[in-house]
Each structure stands twice: as structure tokens, then as C-alpha cells.
N, C-alpha and C positions, 0 to 999 in steps of 0.2 A: 334368545333372551325373554320372549314370550312363548318358550316351549325348552322344556326338557325331559332327558329321559329318568324312569325309574327302575329301580330293581328289587327284587322279592330276595329273603332268603333261601338259599337251594334255588334259584333260578338261575336257568342255563342262558349262557351269554351268545347273542348272535353277532355276525357282521354287521349287521342293521342297526341292533342296539352302540355297538362302537362307533358307527359310520354318525349317528345320530349325535351321538357325543362329543363330534367333532365339529361335524356342521352346524346344527342349531345354535348355537353361543355367535357363529361367525357372522350366520345370518341375519341375526337379531340386532349385532353391534353394525350391521351393514346397514340395515333400515333403519337405527337410529340416529345413525350419521346422517343419511340422508334426509332423513325427517326433519331434524333440530340441529345439524352442524353447517352440513357443506351437501348443496344439492349441485346437478350437471357437474359440469370437468375444469377440477382447480387442482394446484400444487400449492406443497409447502415445501421450503430451502432448497436445494438444488442451486445455492449460488453460486455463479459463473464467473470465475477471474481469469485474465490471462496469464498464462504460464511462458509465454514466448512471443514473438514474433505471428507464430502459428499453431497455437494450440493452446488449449482452456484445460482448466482445470474445475469439474464441478462437483462441490461437496452434495453429503447424501442429501434424501428429499423424498415425498412421499408425491401420488397424484393420488386424488381421490374421484372416483369416476361413478355417478350416481349411489353413494354412498360406499361403493367397496374403495379399500388403501391398496394399493402399490406402491413398494416402497423400494428404493436404492438404500441399500443399507453402509455400503462403502463407496468413496468418493472415487471421480472417474476423472480422468485425462484423456480429452478428445483433440485429433488433431484437424486443420484448419486448412492446411497447406496447399490441398487440391481444388479449393476458391478461390486463392490470391489470384486476379485478373492479371493477364498479361500484357493488357494493352493500358497505355502510359494514360492518367487522368479517370480512370475507369474506376467503381468500386460496384461491391456487392453488398446487399443483405443476406445474413444467413439465419436463420432461424433456430433455436436450439429447441425441438417440440418432445416431448413425451407422450407415453399412452404406455393403458395397463396389460399387463398378461400372467394368467396364471399357468406356472412350471410345474413340474415333480422338483421336488428336492430332500436334501440329508438325505442322501445312498448310503445306507447303515447296515450291518448285517444281523440276522436274526433267527435264532433256533425255532424249529418248527416241528412237530411231530407227526412223522411219516410211516408210513408202513412199509417196510426195506425189506427185501426177498434173503430168507435165509438160505446158506450153503447147504444145509442139510435138508432142502426143500422147508414151504411152506414161508409165511412172513412173520415179522415181530414189529411193534410199536419201538420205533426209537427217534430220538430227536436227531435233527439232521439240521445245519447252520444253511442260511439263503438271504443274498445280499439285494437290497431293493430299497426303494424309494419309500422314505418313511414321511413325509408330510408334502402337501399343497402349497405352493409359494406364489404370491402376487408380486412379482417383480416390476418395478417401472423400468419400461425400455425407453433409453434417451437418444435423441436420432439430432441429426446437423442437417435442413432441410434450406436448402438454398435458392434464391431468386436471381435474378438478370442482371450479370454486370452495364453498367450504365455510368455514361457520367452524373446522371442525377438517378442514384438509383430507388427501387422500390422496392416493400418488404413483399415478401411472398405471401400468397394465400396457403394455408395450411393446411393437410388433409381432414377428411372428416375425422371422428373419432381421436381427435389427438389434442393437445393443449400447447401452447406457445406459452414456451419460461422464458427466452431469452432471445433479443435480437444484436447480432453480432455483426458490424461493420467493418469489411475487409477493404480495402485498399492495395494497390500494387506494393506495399510495404511492408504489407502483414495488416495483422488486426490494429484498429484505431478508438473501437469503441464498444462496450458491452453494455446495453441497456436491458432489466430485467421487465418483465410482462407483469406489474404491480398489479393490473387489473386482474390477472388470473389467480394471484396468490390468494389461499384460503386463509381468512382472517382468524387471528386468536381472540380466547372468550376472554382473558383479560383486556386485550384491547379493547372487544365489543365492550368489557363492559365500565370504561374509564371514560370512552368515547359518551357510552349512554348516559352517564352520572354529568358530565359537561354538557350536553345536550339539555338534561334535564333542569342544571342550574340553569344555561339561555332560557328555556322556556317557561321560567319562572319570571324572569327578566322582562320576555316578551308579553307574558300577559298581565305582567303590570303597563306596559305600554300599549297594548290593544283596551285595557279599562279607558285610558284616556283617551284612545282615539272613537273609543266608541261614544264619548261624551262628547267629544268634536263633531262626529257626525250627526248626532241627535242634531246641537245645535244649527250644523249644519243643512241638515233638514227643514228643520223651523225656518231657515232665513233662503232658502229656495223656495218654500210652501209661499212664503210671503213678496217671490219675487215671480218673474214671468219665465217659463218654460222655454228650451230651445225650438218646440215647433211654433210656439208663440211668437217669439222672433222672427222665425220664418215666415209665419205669416204676415207679421207687420211688417218685412221687405218687400213680400211681393205686394203688398197695400201701397206701398208705398211707392216702389216701382210701377205700379200702373199709374197712382195719381202722378206721378212724371210723366209718364207716356201722354198722358192728357194733359198735361200743362205743358208738354212739347220740350220738356228740360233733358238735356242729352245725358245718356248715360254714362261715357265717358267719365273713369275715375271714382265711378260707384260699385261694389261688390256685389250689387243686385241690377235686376234688370227684367223690362218687360217688351213685348212685341204682339201684337193687335194681329199682324200680315193685312193689314187692306192696301200696304203697297211696298214697295222694296229699300225704302232707307236702309233698313236694316238686315238686308240681304243682301249677299255677296253674288249679284248675279252676271256677274262678268267671269267667276270664276270659270274654268273649261270643265269641271265635274257637275258645276251646277245643272240641275234637270227637276224644276220643279216650276209651278205657274202659282204667282200668287194675287188670289183672288178671292176675297175676303176669308182668307186662311190659306193653309198652304195647301196646294192641292195638285193632282197628278199630272205633269205636261200632257201636251195632245200626241200620241202616236202619226196621228193623219190629221193636216188640216188645211181647210179652202176658207180663205178670204176674200170678198168682193161687194162691191155696191149693190144696193137695189137697182132693179133694170126694169122697164118696160117689156111685156112679150109685144106690145103692138105700140111702138112710138108714135102711129100717125091716128089712134084712138080717136073718132070724132067726138064723144064725150067728154075728152081731156083737154085742157090749155095749158100753156107755157110749162111742156114736153122740152123744150130744146133750152128752157133753163133748169132744166133736171127737178123739177116737181110734177107731185100727181097732184093736179088739181081739177075739180071737176068744172065743168063751162060753165059759165056765167055770164050775166049782161051786165054794164055796168049802168048804173040808176041814181038819180038824186039822192042824197041822203040827208047833210044838214045841209040848208038852202038859204042865204043870206043875200038876198040880190036887189034890194031898196037901195037906191043910189042917195045920199043926201050933200055928197061933194065930192071932192078928189083933193089927192094928198099925194106928195112925193113918196114914192117906195125908195129912191136912190136918194142922195143927200149929198154932204162935203167931208163927212166924218169917215174917212175910211178904214175898216177894222180887217184885222186876221181871227178866227175862231177857231177851235181845233175841237174837233167832232171824232166821237166813238162810236163807230158801227156796231149795232146788235145785230145778233142773230136768232133765229129760231131754236128753240131751246129742245134738248136732244131727249130721248127715252131709250130704255133696255128694254128689252124684252128674249128672256134666256129660258131654254125647255131643254129638258133630259133627265137621265138620270145623275148627272154628274153635279146638276145644281140645288144639291143640299144646304137644308137653311144652316148659318152658322151665324152662331150668337154675338158674333163680334161688327155683326151690321149696325147695330145700335151706335157703334162709336164714328160712323160717320158726320153724326148730329154734335159729335164733341167739339169741332170747333179745330181742331189740329188735323185733320185728315181733310183732303181734296176732292169730295164725292165728285165733281165735274172731270178732275183729272184721272181720280182713281175708277170710274165707269164708265164716263162716258167719251173717253181719250180714243182717238181712231188712229191707230199707227203712232208716229212720233209726233205729231201734229203738236202745237203750242195750245193748250186747252187750260184756261184757267178763270178763275172768276176774277173779275175787274175790282181794283182798290177803289170802293168807292165810301162817303159817308151814309152816315143814318140819314141825312138831307138829302143825299142823292137819291139813297132807295124810293124815297119817299115813301115810307110803310110797306113798301116790295121785296124787302130783303129776300134772298132767293130761298125757297122752301122746297127742298127736296121730299119726294114721298116714296118711299120703301117699302115694296111687298115682297116680300121673302114668305115663298111657299114650299113645300117638299117636291122638286124637280118642276117646281116654274117660279122664275125673278122677274119683278116688273119695278123698272125704276123710272122715276117722271121728275120734272120740274114744273110747278105747279104754273109758274109766271110762265106768259109765250115766248117769250123774248129774252135772252140773257146775253152774259158780255161773257161767253165762254174762250172767244179767241178774238182778242180785242183788234181792231181794225181801223186805224186812225185815219181822218180825213181833214183837209184844209178847205176853210171858204173865206174866199175876202170878198169884200164890197161893203154897203155901207147895209147894218142888221138891222130887223125890223121885227116884229112878229106878232102871229094873229094866234091864240089859245082856244078849244072847247072841252067842253066838261060831254065823254063820249055817254048816252044815258042804255045802251044795248051794246050786246057782241054784235059786231059788223065784219067783216073783210071790206077793205075797200081799195081798188086798182088805181086812184088819183084823186086829183084835185082840180079845181076852175078857178081864174084867177081873173077878175074883173078890172081890167088893164086899160088904159084910156090913150095915152101917146108914151112916147119912146124915141130914144135920140138912137141915130146911126151906132150901131156897134153895143147898144147895149143890151146885156146878160143878167137873167133872174137865174139865182140857186135856189132851192124850194127843197128844205129838210125838213122830214116828221119827227119830230123828237117827243119824249115822255116829258111829262111835267113833275115837279115836287108838291108835297102836299101844300105848299102855298101857291100854288100857280104857277109859277115862274118855269119858264125851259132850263131842262136839262140838257145842254149840249153832250153831254157825257153818255145819253143813250137815245142814241141817233137810229130810228127805226130804217127809212127810206131819204135816198137824194134824189133829185134829178136838176138838171142845168137847161132853160132853155134859152137860143139866142133868137134877136130880135125879129128875126126872118118868121119864127113861128108864132110869134106872138099877135092876137086879133084884135080889133078894137072895139071898145063897150058900146054897145051892147051885146056884142057879142063875147062867148067865153073862151078864155085862152086855157085850154085843156095842160093839164102838166100831170102826166103819167107816173106812176111807179112802173119799174122794170117785172114786178108779181105784186100780185095784190098782201098787204100789209093786214093784219088783225087788230082791230081795235077792240080792247077791250072795257066791258060794261064796269062804269062807276071810277075811271082813271080817266084825269085831265093829259089830254094832248096839245102841240102846236106846233105849228107853220113856221119855220126861220126862213127869212128870204133876206138873203145876202146878191144886193145888185150894184152891177157897175155901169153906170151911166146913168141919163136922166130916163127915169120912169115914172109914169102917174097911173094911180089904181084910184077908183071909187071907193068910199067909204062910206058905210050906213049908221046913224045916229044909234049910240050906245044902248038907249031904250029898246032896243028893237033886236037885242042879242044878248039874252043876260046870262048866257052860259059861258061865255069866252071875254077874253078881253087884249084889247092890243096895245104891244110893247113895243119901246123904244128903247136903245141902248147905245151908251157912248164909249164902251171900253169891254164890250164881249163878254163882262161879267153881272154887271149889275143892270136891273131891267127896271124900266118905269114902265107904271101901266097906264092909260090913259080910258078914263070911263066913260068917254063923250061919247067914242066910235068905236068901230068896230070895220075891218075891212070885207068889202063885199066877197065873198068866195061860194063855194060849192065842195063841201065833201062828198066822193062819190060813192055808194056803198055796191058791191056785188048781191047780185041775184041769180042764184043757180038754180040751173034749167033741172037738175034732177037731186034727189032727197036720198036717194038707195043707189048705190052704185059698185060695180065688181070691176075692179081693173086687173087685169092677169099678169103677174111677173115673169120673170125669167126664172124657169125652175132650178132648183137647188141639185146642186151633185157633188157625192163623195166616193172617189173609190174605194171598195172594201165595204161599205155602209156606214147610213149616218147614225150614230149616237145622240150629239145633241147641235143644238142649235141657237146662237145666239144673236141678235138682232139688235142694232143700234142706228138711230136715226133722226133727224132732226123732222119736228112735225108742232102743228098746232090744233089740237082738237078741242073745239069750243067744247061748252058745257052744254048737256044733252043731247051732242052726237057721239058717235064714236069710228073707231077705227079698228078692224081684225083683219090680222095676220090669220090664212089659211094655207093648209098643206092638204092635197088630196090622197087620203091613205083607203085602201082597198077599193077604190071608184067612188068613195063618198069625199064631199070636202069638209074637213075637221080644222077646230079653232085653234091654235096656238092659245093653250092657259092651262091655268091648274088642273091637274089631274084628279079624277076619282081612284082612291085608292092606288092601286098599283099598275094602272091604265097604264098605257105609253103610246104615244102616235108612232114611233121608232119600231114598234114589236119586238123583235131577236136583234136588229141593229144591221144585219144585213143587207137592206136595200140601199142602192146607192143615189137613187133619183125619184123627187117628189116633184110634184106638178107645185107650183107656190100661185099666192093671191093675197092681194087685199082689197078688205070690202068696207064703203066707207057707206057712215049714215046719217041724218042730219036734218037739216028745213032748208027750205030756200034761201036764209040768212045767216046759215053756221052751217057750217060742212069742215071736215079735216081735210087739209092740206099738206102733203109730205114733201120733203127735200132729198132727194135720193142722190145730190151730188155731195150731202154729209150723210152718210150714211154708209155702214157696212154691215155685209152677211158673214158670220164665222158659221161651217161646219168644223165638225171634227169628232175623233174617237178619242179617249183617254186612254195613255200606256198603264203597263201594270207593274210599277214599278217609279219611287220620286227620288230625289235627293234634294235637300235643301240645305245650304254652307249660311251662316250667318256672317255680318261683317263682323270685324273684331272688336270682341268685349276687353277695353281695358278699367283695371279692377284697384288700379292707384295703390296695390300695395300685393305681395304675395299671399294665396290663397292656399290653404292645405284643404278643404274639401268646400265643393260645390256641389248643388243641386239641381237639375233641369226638372221643370214641372211643367207637362204639356197637357192642354184639353183638346181632346180630339171628338169630333163630331162622326155621327154616320157608321161608329165602327162596329165590326162585325168581327169577333175574336175567332171565328172558326175559319175567316175569307184574312184577315186582315194582319200584318209586321209590320211594327216600327219600333226602330231602335238608335240610339241617340250615343253620340260621341263628343269627344272633345279635341278641336285639332289643335296641337299647341307647338312651345318650338319653333327652331330656324323655318323660316319660311313656311312655318304652320303643317309641317310634313310630319308632324308625329302624331299618331289616333290614339286617343285613349279610350277604351271600353268602358262601361260602367262597373262599378264595384257591386252595387245591388240597383233593383228597380221595382218598384210599387205601383200595383194597379188600386186604384179605387174608384168610388160611384162621384157622378158630378151631380150636384144639389142647383138645380136650376133657381130661377129668378124667384119662383112660387114657392121655394122651399122644397120642391120635392125632387125625387131624386130623374134625373134625364133617362130614359130608358134607352136613348140614342147617342149616349158618350159613355166617356171613360176619361180618367184622370193616372197618368202617367207619371213617375217619380224616380229621377236616374241617381242616385249619388254616386260621384266620382270622388277618389281619395288620390293623393299625391304627396309621396313624401316630403320630408324637409328639407328645403325652404319654399317647396308649394311651385306656385305658376304665378303670375301676376297677368298674364293675357291669354286670350284663346278665340277659338271661333266655334260655334254648336252644329253639330254637326249630324242633320236627321237620316235616317236611310227607312225607306218605307215600301210595302209592295202589296199588292192585291192579287187574290188568284184567278178575278173577274175584271177585267175595264170596265165592265158596266156597274159593278157596284166596288165604287170609291169610298175613301174616308175623307177628311180634310183636317187638319191643325189649325185651331180656333186661336188660339195664345199659345205664347209661351212664356213662362216668370224664370229667372235664374237667381237661384239666392245663394248665399254661403254662410259657412259655420265659423 
């Protein structure tokens, strides 16, 4: 078609010229067919019909293979009896396939001029008849290609280079059906033209609809611009979840939730697969851990007192502090109105000192002051003890409500309670007798080992119980805030002017500017001396008839002495039992009860490399524990103060924790109940101390029966974290996982965090989690 043979007058014709006249038109038509009509391998015609139970008749047809046409010019009958299954119930698919083949055709005789030998010798040109193929014919070759007999037969895979024309289903009774492979049939131009015309008409209608849709979309765009975006809605959900967490509103029935990981209220800690530690964030659990109380290296240290009571208390001498001993008369300490009063014992406030690479700063520590988390239980509790702030009114606190101080530095945490005594583990006491009281205003910070009373007379079997309590701002004694209590029997009384001493089991700290009172509960007849009211203006004498309402008497005060401790040493080093952890120490956490008065100090120290070094905030990357392979360190505490105010520690309410972190964690949340079916869930986590080269964290959702089905995320996004100062935090990232469920979605799930680090000394923590939905 794109090449043709040319002839000139008187030109000789060669075999090549004649060959071109036959080949070039055929090649052109083949190329045209392949380019514009049929590419690949297809068929036309070959309609197959059953001509009997085991025979088919195939109509003439053509096969097009890469533009070349191969034809079957006459109908063909084909037998299929050899494929009939012999096993009852079985069937088989037999596929009629075709392929092209070029053969010699049209064998006919033609005269050829040949040199023919003559009888007389020599040769002569003569016409000689010769039979041969006069054409090249492209034939379509059809074949039956069977599959395997089976109860549920499968169509066979046809050989390469062939085209499937029809599928014949044959049962034990013969042919059951014949289905043409119309997908392989070459289309006709008139059919394509009709289809094209119909599509053009349809597109015209669609174009009209699209014009209307464009107008509708423009209106929707304007509407969306005036409304909130999906991202804004999710941000609002997260903010509302945080507000609910602050107000302690349960997440149950809500499509969004939040957890600051300051306690395990929203953690499934009882789950057998749970492997995490909630400590101001989700943190890695301990791979090896030791816990034990503070203990003296030498319990017989002559510079200490009350070691048998579990105290680290510098040696002191009891001296007169507040003394009122100018007798003006006598007054009964007992009486006829017998009462019962409930007292609540206060204990030394605790502190926490934590040191190590594990203790990276977590921004959620600010939530301790939100009022919805108990810092006493979350920070200071040791083991499974009951540790909680007592339920007192503002009047009970007398302006001294618990005020926690949090220091959170890199590798160093320190948490203290500003008041020296706390009601974190309430211990109830009951006193009975006639109740009276004497108060005073403490002007300076002092330790008191006891008090003395001026008793003039008593009856046989009399007893006096003395309780030291704090007072409200109004000066009224507070039975709910008792510091010390001692009971003396008549055999221990001394006759005035000799002093009857009432010692406390251990010294008690009296804070400057605070009012205190002695509560006396007397059984039997006891008479004491009193002084004129003008002699003691810093306190009051009280009587009560119901144990709740106290009436003051301005005309008199009880003669008494409040003793103070005068310490022999103002700087004292106390050697403690050394700390040891098999395999090496990475981190230390010390929690103990103590009172450290103003202008005094308590410092824990470890001996590192032959030198004593304090446990305090390090400079830069410095660490006391080096590479973390040293298992044992000498341990001591250094106390500094003055002769009136020295630190005192209670070892009985203490715990030293040594540990190394593990290199993997798994935190499982408690059940999240959405209240309705949800198809798209977003989980956002803020991760502190993150190092992408070392750390990995993944989130999954557990749902279904027993929450045994785990769903991995469909998408995850990592974003920077904006700090409270409005700047990007270099030490944190935010990860957002997207989970999509097929309709109808899920209504409950648990969030499952899986984390790893390539070095247990370089850990991260999950500061908070916010879950939203779409």
C-alpha cells in the first residue's frame, strides 16, 4: 500500500519484480489492519453450533494476528466424543482455539520455456508444462483444547500464540452448552460507528449535567469556606477531650478521648501482654530492678539519735523554748463532761529525687496541678500502700493547702511538698476524757522533742493524753491535723513546781508563723497551775463541751514549757547502705519522708571514681553512672543547717529504686466506647526525647470479640511539636495514625502502642494521647 512496483517500456521483468507485485499490497493491508482496525490477536465469524450430542459445526471465519488475516473459507464439522467424561457427575470444558498458518495453495499446471535436448543433438527452446503451488494462502487452523474433567470443571489455559473462540461444556451425556468468547471477537466498523454516535449523544447530556454540577460545586465551595474544615473539627475534638480530662469527665460514650498518662486509670495494666510503665508518660519498663528502704551503714553512729525509730536525726539536747511558769492559780484539767474526739495523724511529707538518662522531661507534669490527678499517689506512693490527700475543707487547711513543688530537668527530677507534714496516709486516733487545750504562735522554725506541764495534784488512776495539733487561721485547734500524741499515767506525774515532762516519740517540726495547740484529754481528777492571761499573749486557753466547738479564755493560760532541740553538729555526713544492681545501674529514684527546714539542706551523694558526687541536675551529657555497667556504689547523705534547724529523714517511709530500662514496650489502653459505630479513627501521640535514628513507635487498634483482632494503621504522619513558647520543640515529635474500617465500623476498641529503642539508655516517652474520629 505504501510501496508499488513500476515498469518501463521495453523493461525486462524479473522474479523479484513479480514477487513485489504480490507481497507489497499484502504487507500494506496487514499494516493498515494492525494500525487502524485490529491489533493483537482476535477472530471474526466461526459461529459454533452443536450438530449432535458429540459434534459441532463451525462456520467460516477469520483470525487477525498482528494485522495479518488468516481465513477458514468453508464450514468445518468437529467431533468431541473423545472428550466426553466417563465418570458420572463429571464435566469438562473444551475450548475451541484458532491460530494462523501460511501454506502453499492453488496447485495448478503452467507452461515453462525450457531448453529441451534434440534427437539430432543440441537443444531447442520449447514450452514444457509443469505443476506447482500458484499462491501463498493464510489459513485459520482450528483445534479443540480440553480441560480436566471434574465435578466443578475449570476452563483450560490456552497455549501461547492462539486465540480462544468458544467454550464447549461437555457432560457424560454429551454437549451441554457452547459459549462464544465474545471478548476476543473483532469489532465491526458499523457497530463501532453506531456505538460512537450513541456515546456522543450521551456525552452531550452528561455535559449539560456537568455544567449544573459545576454550579453546585461552586456553591458548596462557598459554603465550606464559610464553615469549619475537617482538620478544625478534629482539633476541636482534641481540645474538648483535653478539657474533659482536666474536669475528670469520663470518655465513655464519646467519639474522642485523651490521656496524659499521669496514672493508669485509662491503661489496661492487668492485660497479660501489657509491658510499660506509666510515670509522667508511657515509658519503657525495667529490664532489671531493685527496691529497698534507706538504711544506715552504722545504726550505732554516736552522732545520731532515734535510729531505732527509723530516723536519720542529728544528735541534740532538749532545751527550754517557750516557757510560761509564773503560777497565778490552779484549775482542773479534768472535769465532769466526758467526751470522745477523733484525731487524724499527720506524717512527714515525702520528697522524690530521681536521676538518670531515663528521666527526660515530660510536658504533662504540669497537669499534676490540674486538680484531677493526685500527685501524692502518682509520685510519692511506695508499693501498694494507701497514699492520698485527706478530704479537708479550706478552713481545715488554714491557708496551708498542700503545695507541691516540681523540678523537672533533663536527667534529674525533684518533687517536694512545701508543708512539712502531710495527711497522705491517714491514721485515725481516738482520745477520751475531759478535753481542754492551750495554743501558741510559733515565731521561729524549731524542732521540739516534747513539752512540760505544771501538775499540782491528781487522783489515783488518773491519765492525761496530750496531742499536738495544728490550728486554723482563727486559732482554733484542728483535731484532723495531729502531729504527735503521748499518754502519761499518774505514776509519771510530778508535783509542781517540779515539771512533768511529756516527751514525743520523735522530734516534731514547728514551722515559723504557724499556730499550734496542745489538746489535753484527762480521765480522773487532775489539777494544773495557770498563769495570768496577760503573761502569754501569743496563745489561748480553750475549753470544749462537745469536742467540736472551742471557747477561749483570755484571762488565763496553762503553765507549760515547749522544748526545743539544740543540735550538737550543724554539718553531718551519714553513711548509708550502698546501692547495688546486678548488671549495672542506669537510674536511681529515691522517695523518702523528711523535713528540711529553711536555710538547711539535705544532699544524697554517690561515690563515683573515688570521689563523692551529689545526685543533682547534671551539666550537659554528664552522668554519674557512666556507661551503666557498674553494679555497686557507696551511698551517703549530707545534712547541713544550724543549731536550731537541721534536716531529719524518716527511713521507715522511704524507698530506693535502682533499675535499667528494657528496650521494648507495649502499652494497652482501657476500652474506648464511642457510643456509636465509627469508620475512621485518628490516634495522635506526642512523643518526647525522640530520636528517629534509634526509636520506633507504632499504634494498633484492638477490637472485636475479646479485643483479639488487631488493626494496623492505614496511614501515619509525623509532625513537629509546638511548645508552650510557640517554638518548635527539638526534642519531640507528633505522630498521627489513621485507621479506616469498612461499614458499619466499630463501636469499641483499645489503643495498642508498640515501641522499641536500640539502646536502653536512650529511651523516649509518650507524653499524651488524643483520639478523634471522623
